[in-house]
C-alpha positions, 0 to 999 in steps of 0.5 A, a space after each residue: 666524856 661526862 658520865 651521863 654522856 658516856 652512859 647515853 653513849 652506851 645506850 644508844 650503841 647497845 639500841 642502836 647497833 649498826 648492823 648488815 641490812 642483808 641480816 634485815 632482808 633475810 630475816 623479813 623474808 624468813 619471818 614473812 614466809 613463816 607468818 603465811 604459814 601461821 595464818 594458814 597452818 599453825 594459827 588457823 582458828 579465826 576463819 572459824 571465829 566468824 561463825 562463832 556466836 557474838 556474845 563468847 567474845 572476849 576481846 583483848 584489851 587493845 580491841 576493847 579500846 579500839 572497839 573492834 567488834 566480833 568478827 564475821 565471816 566475810 571480814 575473816 577471810 578478807 584479812 586472811 587474804 590481805 594477810 597473805 598478799 601483803 606478807 608474800 609481797 614483803 617476802 619477794 622484796 617488794 614494797 618493804 614500808 607499805 606492805 609491811 604495815 599493812 602485814 603487821 595491821 593484818 596479823 594484829 587483827 588475825 592474832 586479836 581474833 585468835 585469843 579473843 575467845 580464850 587464853 592468849 598464846 604468848 609465843 606470838 609476843 615477838 613475831 608480832 613486833 618483828 612485824 611492827 618494827 621491820 617496816 622501819 627499816 625500808 629497802 634492805 636489798 643487801 645484794 649486787 656488789 660488795 658495797 652492798 653487801 657490806 652495807 649497815 645502818 642503825 635502823 636495822 640494829 635498832 629493828 633487829 634488837 627490838 625483835 631480840 628483846 621480844 623474844 628474851 621477854 617472851 621467856 622471862 615473863 612466862 617465868 614471872 607469870 609462873 611464880 606470880 600465879 603458881 608461887 615457887 612450888 610451880 617447879 614442884 613437877 605436878 604441872 609437867 607431870 599432869 601435861 604430860 599425862 593429858 597431851 604427851 606421847 612416848 617421851 612423856 612416858 619416859 618422863 613420868 616413869 623416871 622419878 624426880 625428872 619432872 621436878 628436875 626439868 620444872 627447875 631447868 624450865 625455870 632458871 633458864 627462863 629467868 636467865 634468858 636476858 643474857 642472850 642479848 649480851 652474848 657473842 660468838 660460840 657462847 651465843 651460838 650455844 645458847 640458841 642451840 639450848 633454846 632449840 633444844 629445849 623447843 625440840 624437847 617441849 614439842 617431843 614431850 607434850 606436842 608444844 612447837 613455840 614455832 612462832 618465837 623460835 623463828 624470831 631467834 633468827 635475830 640473834 643469828 648473822 644470817 648474811 653469813 649463814 646463808 651467803 648464797 641466798 642473794 645469787 639465787 634470788 638474783 636468778 627468780 625474776 618474781 623475786 628480784 628487786 
């Protein structure tokens, strides 16, 4: 086999690994349930945008290209209804392609509405990518016997890989943005100290009381975000340790600054062998008629 052929085979095996369909089924359920929580509780302000003057609307580039108008109250309520219904249908294991595509389109509109008036929260990138790629897998039952439990698919591997790459890009591109707009001096500690004094709680007071701690933490953040692509190649305990690190990182930002990044955190589940972590869920789902496939 030539070097080019080997490189092509390696490229394909990396992007299209044969991974368990059961993993996709579990991840799809968890993410679509989270989407409902996000739309109703975390990113709920698009409903109010229907009453905001259209002159304040500054659509994102995609929405400008598609000439999407400023949201009106009936449209925002309809979008929330469609988003909720389609997400619940997918979470129940029904119509994964059709309902999944509808949910992805509705969520894209919801986020375009949310971020069409101010800053764009980059923590939603991986979740939006996940909703767009998961419908391509189609049925991913993964239950009902040993053979189904072990069913694997390159389509499942590609979808999971896309979610993983999007999650990593959330961190890596954030580091690039910090250096691009703030320079390498961004890690000097002033940003974290300012944010902690403006919106922090008890942990932020501890942060501000320890000399040079903010500088150390900002250097750690920058280093971790630039190193985040290694997640794509880690395996076993090393990967588990890295995921625990990012979980603690986000817990720390929440306790210190009140910033949770939950949309990104739930997408880190794409790195987890959910079919082994949640082995009893198929039996529980089989006992609930509404969730049977």
